[in-house]
N, C-alpha and C positions, 0 to 999 in steps of 0.2 A: 573587444575590450569588455571585461567584466564590470558590472555596475558596483557601486559602493555598498558594502555590508551595512545592513540596518542594525543599529544598536538595540539589543533586547532590553525590554523593561522588566520590572519585577515579575517573577514567575514565568518568564518567557525564555525560549532558547533560540539562538541564531543557528540556522542551518550551516552557516560558515564556520561554526565551532565543531561541527560533526567531523569525524575522521574520514580519511581515505587511505587505505581501503576501509569499507564500511564496517560497523560493528553491530552485533545483535544484543539487545537487552530485553528483559522481561518487563511487562507493564501490567499494572492492576487497574488501569482506567476502565470505565464501563463503556464498552463498544457495542454498537448495533450496526448491522448491515441489512438493508431491506430493499424491496422493490414492490410498489403497490402495497398490498396487504401481506405479502410474503416476507416474513422475517427469516433470514438465513444465518445470522449471527446475533447473539445476545450474550455477552460474556464479560467477565472481569479479569480474564487472563488472556494475554496475547504476547506476542513478541514484536518488538519494533526494530526495523533496520534503519540505522542512521548513517547517512553518507553525505559528505560535503556537498553543499549547494542544493540538496534535495529535501523536500518535506519527508517526514517519517512514513515508511510503508509498514502497515500492520499485518502480521501473520497470525493465523488461528489454527489451533490443533483441529484435526479432522473431527474429533468427537464433539467439538463446540460448533460445528457447522451443520446446519440442516441441509442435507443433500437432495431433498425432494425436488427442488427446482433447478438443480445444476446437472448438466450433462457434459461429458468429455467432448472437447473440440479436437480437431486434427491439428490445430495451430501449435507451433513450437517456436521458441526463441532461445538464444544463448546469451547468458550474462558472463562477462569476463571474471566476475568474482564468485558467482554462485553455481554456474553451470547451465544445464538445459532446463528450461521451464516448459510446462505443459499447461494448457488452458481449459477453462470450462465456460459453457454458455449458460445463460439463465433462460428457463422456459416456464411460462405460466399460461396455460391455455393456448391462445393464438399468439401470445407475445413471446418473441425470442430475441434476446440480446446477445450478440456474439462476444466472446472473450471478456467476460466480466470478472473472472478470477483466474489466478494462476497458482501453480505449485512447483516445487523443486523436489521430485521424488528421490533423487540421489545427488544432493548438492555437494559442493566441494567440502573438504574437512572443516574448514573455518566456519562454515554455515550448516554443519550437521544438525544443529538444534532446530532448524526449520524444515527438516525433511518431512514431506507429506503434509505440512501446514499449507493453508490456503490464504492468499491475499486477494483483495478486491480493489478494482478501479473505482474511485469516488466519482470519476467522470460518468460512470454507467449505473452506479447503485446509489441509494440514499444511505449515507453513513453518518454516524454520530460518535463523538468522543466525550464522555461525561455529560451527555445531554446536548452538547453543542453540535449543530450541523457542520459537516466537513465541507470545505471547498476543495475541489480537485486542483492539482497543479496544472498549468497550461500544457497543451500538447497531448499526444496519445501514447507517448513512450513510457513516461514515468508514472508510477502508481502511488505517488505521495499524497498524503492527506494534510491539508492546511487547516489549522485551527488558530484561535487567538493566542495559543501558547507558543507558536513558532513564527519567526520572522525571517525574511529573505535578504535579498532577492532570491527567487526560486528558479532553478534550472528547469527547462521544459518548453518555454515559450519561444517565439521567433527570435533568432539571433543569439540564443543561449547555448547552442550546440557545442561550442569550443571553450566554454568557461572552464 
């Protein structure tokens, strides 16, 4: 059974108002993604994917991503909406974190605008939106970013698989 939707306050969005199938929209929020002293994203242009019950996932054009610490992974997954995802690991000296980012090199037509863009797991990286540290959604499957601007409940934690 799905928990009750949290009513959004002023300036907030409820993830239960997001569509299914998901939609893509551009964002001018100031986004950073880093690990330790390595900043891999610092931009005011991104794409957000909004899907019912999930916090927004942010995607960044390849030219806005510093690839110095990202190496391709052999990991692949398949999304019913977007197609096949490929992953990147983060490497900085002796530190290696597997599958911190993903991309859809050839997404479905509906998501053609994110082709080659990268998205990052807030579970594995230090991410901010307009200076606010991001909380990752629970679990390891969804790459949603939780800020004070979005309310849930959020899919991803124990018991939420069939919401």
